C-alpha positions as CSV (number, residue, x, y, z in Angstrom):
1,M,-32.6,33.6,29.3
2,L,-30.6,30.2,29.1
3,D,-29.2,29.0,32.4
4,L,-25.7,27.6,32.6
5,K,-26.7,24.0,32.3
6,Q,-28.7,24.6,29.2
7,M,-25.8,26.4,27.6
8,K,-23.4,23.5,28.3
9,W,-25.9,21.1,26.7
10,I,-26.2,23.2,23.7
11,F,-22.3,23.6,23.4
12,A,-21.8,19.9,23.8
13,S,-24.4,19.1,21.2
14,I,-22.6,21.6,18.6
15,V,-19.3,20.0,19.2
16,F,-20.6,16.5,19.0
17,T,-22.4,17.4,15.7
18,I,-19.2,19.0,14.3
19,C,-17.3,15.9,15.1
20,L,-19.8,13.4,13.6
21,F,-20.0,15.5,10.5
22,T,-16.3,15.7,10.2
23,V,-15.4,12.1,10.8
24,F,-18.3,10.1,9.4
25,L,-20.3,12.2,6.9
26,V,-17.6,14.2,5.0
27,P,-15.6,11.1,4.1
28,I,-18.8,9.4,2.6
29,I,-19.7,12.6,0.5
30,M,-16.2,13.1,-0.6
31,E,-14.6,11.1,-3.5
32,D,-11.4,10.7,-1.5
33,A,-12.5,9.4,1.7
34,D,-9.5,7.5,2.8
35,Q,-7.2,10.5,2.0
36,Y,-9.6,12.7,3.9
37,L,-9.3,10.7,7.1
38,I,-5.5,10.7,6.7
39,L,-5.5,14.3,6.4
40,Y,-7.8,14.5,9.5
41,D,-5.4,12.3,11.4
42,S,-2.5,14.6,10.4
43,L,-4.5,17.5,11.6
44,K,-4.9,16.1,15.1
45,I,-1.2,15.3,15.1
46,N,-0.3,19.0,14.1
47,I,-2.6,20.5,16.7
48,A,-1.1,18.2,19.4
49,S,2.3,19.1,18.4
50,T,1.6,22.7,18.5
51,I,0.1,22.6,22.0
52,F,2.4,19.9,23.6
53,G,5.4,20.0,21.3
54,D,6.7,17.0,19.4
55,P,9.7,15.6,21.4
56,I,11.7,12.7,20.2
57,T,10.9,9.8,22.6
58,N,12.0,6.6,21.0
59,T,14.2,6.3,18.0
60,D,14.4,2.4,17.8
61,S,14.5,1.8,14.0
62,Y,15.8,-1.2,12.0
63,I,17.0,-0.8,8.4
64,I,15.9,-3.9,6.3
65,N,17.4,-3.0,2.9
66,T,18.9,-0.1,1.1
67,Y,18.9,0.5,-2.6
68,Y,21.0,2.8,-4.8
69,Y,19.7,4.2,-8.2
70,P,22.3,5.9,-10.5
71,K,19.1,7.1,-12.3
72,S,15.5,6.6,-11.3
73,K,12.4,8.0,-13.0
74,S,10.8,8.9,-9.6
75,F,13.8,9.4,-7.1
76,G,16.0,11.2,-9.5
77,E,19.8,10.7,-10.0
78,N,22.2,9.1,-7.6
79,A,19.2,8.2,-5.3
80,L,18.9,6.0,-2.2
81,A,15.8,4.4,-1.0
82,M,15.8,2.5,2.4
83,V,13.1,0.2,3.8
84,L,12.8,0.6,7.5
85,L,10.8,-0.3,10.6
86,M,10.6,2.6,13.0
87,D,9.0,3.0,16.4
88,R,5.8,4.8,15.9
89,N,6.5,6.9,19.2
90,T,9.7,8.3,17.6
91,M,7.7,11.4,17.1
92,R,4.0,12.2,16.7
93,D,4.7,13.2,13.1
94,I,7.4,10.6,12.2
95,T,7.9,12.1,8.7
96,K,9.5,15.1,10.4
97,Y,12.2,13.0,12.0
98,K,15.7,14.1,10.9
99,M,17.9,11.2,9.9
100,Q,21.4,11.9,9.1
101,L,23.3,10.1,6.3
102,V,26.8,10.4,5.1
103,A,27.5,9.3,1.6
104,T,31.0,8.8,0.0
105,N,31.8,8.1,-3.5
106,E,34.7,6.4,-5.3
107,A,36.4,9.7,-5.9
108,G,36.5,10.4,-2.2
109,S,33.9,13.1,-2.1
110,T,31.5,13.2,1.0
111,V,28.1,14.6,1.4
112,I,25.8,14.7,4.4
113,V,22.1,14.3,3.5
114,E,18.7,14.2,5.4
115,P,16.4,11.8,3.7
116,K,12.6,12.3,3.3
117,L,10.5,9.9,5.3
118,Q,7.3,8.4,4.0
119,I,5.1,6.0,6.1
120,E,2.7,3.3,4.7
121,S,1.2,1.8,7.7
122,Y,-1.7,3.1,9.8
123,S,-2.0,0.2,12.2
124,N,-1.5,0.6,16.0
125,C,1.5,-1.7,16.1
126,A,4.5,-0.5,17.9
127,Y,6.5,-0.4,14.6
128,I,5.5,1.0,11.2
129,N,6.9,0.6,7.7
130,V,8.8,3.6,6.6
131,V,10.6,4.6,3.3
132,A,13.5,7.0,3.6
133,S,14.7,8.4,0.2
134,T,17.3,11.1,-0.8
135,N,19.9,12.0,-3.4
136,T,23.5,11.5,-2.8
137,L,26.6,11.3,-5.1
138,P,27.5,9.6,-8.3
139,N,29.5,6.3,-8.0
140,L,28.4,5.8,-4.5
141,K,30.9,3.6,-2.5
142,K,30.1,4.0,1.1
143,L,27.1,4.9,3.2
144,E,26.9,5.7,6.9
145,I,24.2,6.7,9.3
146,S,25.2,9.4,11.8
147,S,24.0,10.4,15.2
148,G,26.2,13.6,15.0
149,T,28.9,11.9,17.2
150,T,29.1,8.3,16.0
151,K,28.7,6.7,12.6
152,M,27.8,3.2,11.5
153,E,28.1,1.8,8.0
154,V,25.0,0.9,6.2
155,P,25.2,-1.8,3.4
156,F,23.4,-0.9,0.3
157,R,23.0,-2.6,-3.3
158,H,22.2,-1.4,-6.6
159,A,18.4,-1.8,-7.6
160,R,17.9,-4.3,-10.3
161,K,18.6,-3.1,-14.0
162,T,16.7,-5.9,-15.6
163,A,13.7,-8.1,-14.8
164,P,13.0,-11.7,-15.8
165,A,9.7,-10.6,-17.3
166,P,7.8,-7.4,-17.8
167,V,5.4,-8.1,-15.0
168,I,6.9,-9.0,-11.5
169,I,4.4,-10.7,-9.1
170,C,5.7,-9.8,-5.6
171,L,4.5,-12.3,-3.2
172,S,3.9,-11.9,0.5
173,P,6.5,-13.7,2.8
174,Q,5.8,-17.4,3.3
175,F,6.0,-18.6,6.9
176,I,5.6,-22.4,7.9
177,S,4.9,-22.9,4.2
178,E,3.8,-26.1,3.0
179,Q,1.2,-25.7,0.1
180,W,3.4,-26.7,-2.8
181,Q,0.4,-27.5,-5.0
182,I,-0.7,-23.8,-4.9
183,F,3.0,-22.6,-5.7
184,V,3.0,-25.1,-8.8
185,A,-0.4,-23.7,-10.1
186,H,0.7,-20.1,-9.5
187,A,4.2,-20.6,-11.2
188,H,2.8,-22.2,-14.4
189,I,0.0,-19.7,-14.7
190,A,2.4,-16.6,-14.2
191,K,4.8,-17.9,-16.7
192,H,2.3,-18.6,-19.4
193,F,0.8,-15.1,-19.1
194,G,4.2,-13.2,-19.0
195,G,4.7,-12.9,-15.2
196,H,7.6,-13.9,-13.0
197,L,7.1,-14.7,-9.2
198,H,9.2,-13.0,-6.7
199,L,8.8,-15.2,-3.6
200,Y,9.9,-14.1,-0.1
201,I,10.4,-16.9,2.4
202,T,10.6,-16.7,6.2
203,S,10.0,-20.3,7.0
204,I,9.2,-23.3,4.8
205,L,9.4,-27.2,4.8
206,E,12.8,-28.4,3.5
207,S,11.5,-30.6,0.9
208,Y,9.2,-27.8,-0.4
209,F,12.2,-25.4,-0.3
210,D,14.3,-27.8,-2.6
211,F,11.3,-28.0,-4.9
212,V,11.0,-24.3,-5.2
213,K,14.9,-24.0,-6.0
214,E,14.2,-26.3,-8.9
215,Y,11.6,-23.9,-10.2
216,E,13.9,-21.1,-9.8
217,K,16.7,-22.8,-12.0
218,Q,13.8,-23.2,-14.7
219,G,13.3,-19.3,-14.5
220,Y,9.7,-19.4,-12.9
221,V,10.6,-17.7,-9.7
222,T,13.1,-15.6,-7.9
223,I,13.6,-16.6,-4.2
224,D,14.2,-13.9,-1.7
225,Y,14.5,-14.1,2.1
226,W,12.4,-12.3,4.7
227,I,14.3,-13.2,7.9
228,R,13.0,-12.6,11.4
229,M,15.5,-10.3,13.3
230,K,17.2,-12.0,16.2
231,F,18.3,-10.5,19.5
232,E,20.3,-11.6,22.4
233,S,18.1,-12.5,25.5
234,K,19.5,-9.6,27.5
235,F,17.7,-7.1,25.2
236,N,14.3,-8.5,26.4
237,L,15.2,-7.2,29.7
238,T,16.2,-3.8,28.6
239,P,13.7,-1.1,29.8
240,N,11.4,0.2,27.0
241,F,12.8,-2.3,24.5
242,T,10.0,-3.4,22.1
243,E,10.7,-6.5,20.1
244,P,10.0,-5.7,16.5
245,N,9.1,-9.1,14.9
246,S,6.0,-9.6,17.0
247,N,5.0,-5.8,17.1
248,V,4.6,-5.1,13.4
249,E,1.6,-5.4,11.2
250,W,1.2,-9.0,9.8
251,R,5.0,-9.9,9.9
252,N,5.7,-6.7,7.9
253,Q,4.1,-7.8,4.7
254,A,4.1,-4.0,3.9
255,G,7.8,-4.1,4.2
256,A,8.3,-7.0,1.9
257,H,5.9,-5.4,-0.8
258,T,7.8,-2.2,-0.6
259,D,11.1,-4.0,-0.8
260,C,10.0,-5.7,-3.9
261,L,8.8,-2.6,-5.4
262,L,12.2,-0.8,-4.8
263,Q,14.1,-3.8,-6.2
264,Y,12.3,-3.7,-9.6
265,K,11.5,0.1,-9.7
266,E,13.6,0.6,-12.7
267,A,13.5,-2.7,-14.4
268,A,9.8,-4.0,-14.5
269,S,6.9,-2.5,-16.6
270,F,4.4,-3.6,-13.9
271,V,4.6,-4.9,-10.4
272,T,1.7,-6.7,-8.5
273,F,1.4,-7.2,-4.8
274,F,-0.4,-10.6,-4.3
275,D,-0.4,-13.5,-1.9
276,L,0.7,-16.9,-3.0
277,D,-2.8,-18.1,-3.2
278,D,-4.0,-15.0,-5.3
279,I,-3.8,-16.1,-8.8
280,L,-4.8,-13.9,-11.9
281,I,-5.8,-15.1,-15.3
282,P,-6.2,-12.3,-17.9
283,R,-9.7,-12.1,-19.3
284,G,-9.8,-10.9,-23.0
285,F,-6.1,-10.5,-23.3
286,N,-3.1,-12.8,-24.0
287,T,-0.8,-11.6,-21.3
288,Y,-0.8,-9.7,-18.0
289,F,1.2,-6.9,-19.8
290,D,-1.7,-6.4,-22.4
291,E,-4.4,-6.2,-19.7
292,F,-2.6,-3.9,-17.5
293,S,-1.5,-1.7,-20.3
294,S,-5.1,-1.5,-21.5
295,F,-6.5,-0.3,-18.1
296,F,-3.8,2.4,-17.7
297,F,-4.3,3.6,-21.3
298,L,-8.0,3.9,-20.9
299,N,-7.6,5.6,-17.5
300,P,-4.5,7.8,-17.9
301,N,-5.0,9.5,-14.6
302,I,-4.8,6.5,-12.3
303,L,-1.7,5.3,-10.4
304,T,-2.9,1.8,-9.3
305,L,-5.3,-0.9,-10.2
306,Q,-7.1,-3.0,-7.5
307,Y,-8.2,-6.6,-8.5
308,P,-10.9,-8.0,-6.0
309,K,-10.5,-11.5,-4.9
310,R,-13.1,-14.3,-5.2
311,E,-12.6,-17.6,-3.4
312,M,-12.4,-20.6,-5.8
313,M,-12.8,-24.3,-4.8
314,L,-9.4,-26.1,-4.8
315,H,-8.8,-29.8,-4.5
316,N,-5.5,-30.7,-3.1
317,K,-3.5,-33.4,-4.9
318,P,-1.0,-35.7,-3.1
319,K,1.3,-36.1,-6.0
320,I,2.6,-33.8,-8.6
321,S,1.7,-36.2,-11.2
322,D,-1.9,-35.8,-10.3
323,I,-2.0,-32.1,-11.0
324,N,-4.2,-31.2,-13.9
325,F,-5.0,-27.5,-14.6
326,H,-8.2,-28.2,-16.3
327,E,-9.5,-29.8,-12.9
328,I,-7.9,-27.1,-10.9
329,F,-9.3,-24.0,-12.8
330,G,-11.8,-25.4,-15.2
331,H,-14.8,-25.7,-12.9
332,S,-17.4,-23.1,-11.9
333,W,-17.4,-23.6,-8.1
334,F,-17.0,-20.1,-6.5
335,V,-17.9,-18.1,-3.4
336,N,-20.6,-15.6,-4.3
337,R,-18.7,-12.7,-2.6
338,E,-15.8,-10.6,-3.5
339,D,-13.2,-9.6,-1.0
340,A,-10.6,-6.9,-0.4
341,G,-8.2,-7.0,-3.5
342,K,-4.6,-6.7,-4.3
343,I,-2.7,-4.0,-6.2
344,V,-1.2,-3.7,-9.6
345,A,1.0,-0.5,-10.4
346,R,3.8,0.8,-12.7
347,P,6.7,0.9,-10.3
348,S,7.6,4.4,-11.3
349,S,4.2,5.6,-9.9
350,L,4.9,4.3,-6.4
351,N,7.7,4.7,-3.8
352,S,6.0,2.5,-1.0
353,M,3.2,-0.1,-0.6
354,W,1.0,-1.6,2.1
355,I,-0.8,-4.8,2.0
356,H,-4.0,-4.1,0.0
357,R,-3.1,-0.6,-1.4
358,S,-0.8,2.4,-0.8
359,F,-2.0,5.0,1.4
360,N,0.0,7.5,-0.6
361,V,-2.3,7.0,-3.6
362,P,-5.5,9.1,-3.4
363,D,-8.7,7.2,-3.8
364,K,-9.4,8.8,-7.1
365,K,-6.1,7.6,-8.5
366,L,-7.0,4.0,-7.7
367,L,-9.1,2.0,-10.2
368,L,-11.2,-1.0,-8.9
369,V,-11.2,-3.6,-11.7
370,K,-14.9,-4.6,-12.4
371,N,-14.4,-7.2,-15.1
372,N,-11.8,-9.6,-13.7
373,F,-10.7,-10.8,-10.3
374,L,-8.1,-12.8,-8.4
375,L,-8.8,-16.5,-7.9
376,H,-8.3,-16.9,-4.2
377,M,-7.3,-20.4,-3.5
378,Q,-7.4,-20.0,0.2
379,K,-8.8,-23.3,1.5
380,P,-7.6,-26.4,-0.4
381,F,-9.2,-29.5,0.8
382,D,-8.4,-33.2,0.2
383,T,-10.1,-35.2,-2.6
384,D,-11.8,-37.5,-0.1
385,G,-13.9,-34.5,0.8
386,Q,-12.4,-33.7,4.2
387,D,-11.5,-30.1,4.7
388,S,-8.0,-29.6,5.5
389,V,-8.5,-26.1,6.9
390,P,-9.8,-26.3,10.5
391,F,-11.8,-23.0,10.5
392,G,-14.3,-24.2,8.1
393,M,-15.4,-24.9,4.6
394,S,-16.6,-21.8,2.5
395,N,-20.1,-21.7,1.0
396,Y,-19.5,-22.5,-2.6
397,G,-22.0,-22.2,-5.4
398,M,-21.9,-23.1,-9.2
399,M,-21.4,-19.8,-11.1
400,D,-21.1,-20.8,-14.8
401,D,-20.7,-17.3,-16.0
402,L,-17.3,-17.2,-14.2
403,K,-16.0,-20.6,-15.6
404,L,-12.8,-20.3,-17.7
405,N,-12.6,-21.5,-21.2
406,S,-10.5,-24.8,-21.5
407,S,-8.5,-23.2,-24.4
408,V,-7.0,-20.8,-22.0
409,L,-5.7,-23.7,-19.7
410,E,-4.5,-26.1,-22.3
411,P,-1.2,-24.4,-23.0
412,V,-0.5,-24.0,-19.4
413,Q,-1.0,-27.7,-18.9
414,L,1.3,-28.5,-21.8
415,D,4.0,-26.2,-20.1
416,F,3.6,-28.2,-16.8
417,E,3.9,-31.6,-18.6
418,R,7.0,-30.7,-20.6
């Protein structure tokens, strides 16, 4: 006969074994590990909500941009999509929060709608990235958000109907940006292979900004702005006020990627979500469009591609006249390691985006590219051999099998020289 103490130990051991199996072993066995953990997290939220309820505790939210789609392949007709930051403590399950929008069209008709909420960030930051989507009225003229007693107008704009190129390269917001050499390299590479840069800017050197604007005039890049929200000092003294700029994951890169996706949702064939120092050169294809199309044709069930990153040695050049694409990309000095990659998608397949993937895409719908990678130009150093990045030089080695053919780089160099 077991005594009470032995029974407690046995019970504790069983509970521990179940938790270990559920959290650590099942995801490894299952093909859809990340999605399983998300479902497990949702289960915990649902159990807590059932026992303790799910009260609305903090509804601080910030609407970044709102887009209107007369017709959308994924949202439907007369659709709206909003990029928001919402306080993660709004509800335990933030997707159940009821937001009320009032839409009015040119004919004077009005409709009240509750958008569907989709979250994309699973960080522990106070604010998380949210997309709200719904369908409204044709010829939308005015949009308001309502608390039931008060209303406030929400500005919106039409999503883009055309794109400068079939492939849009959405770049993470630049802050204290100064590496113009990397921008030049990326702009000419992207243009040659049929891509167009969409560059978000938070802060940048003035001379560099003027330089980028000249490239915009030539059709290499579209400049967009990812501005920090400003608050009066009195807000910082308000109880329970959490300043959003410093309490969001990586300066809200996920929000910028999602914003770019929603802008080009009905206009581009493919969108990529890269950093400025992540440069892709097709291997075996003449254009980005051809390479991406091939992957999606051969893998019809996937929603996204993920290209791994491999760091490549990069020498800084003090003058633009010193830049030579054969010198920048025509060598074989790489780091013998691949890092977490970046995503390529057909915009109709996604409604939101994170930094390295979309959490709303199951693992089995994501294809990890094996025969190509992003050139990660992370740590440029001066030609005198002094590393300009204080946190240390990477361990480069010669990897001749990864070296690019000079014939690939020659037309890029000619475009740069023209």
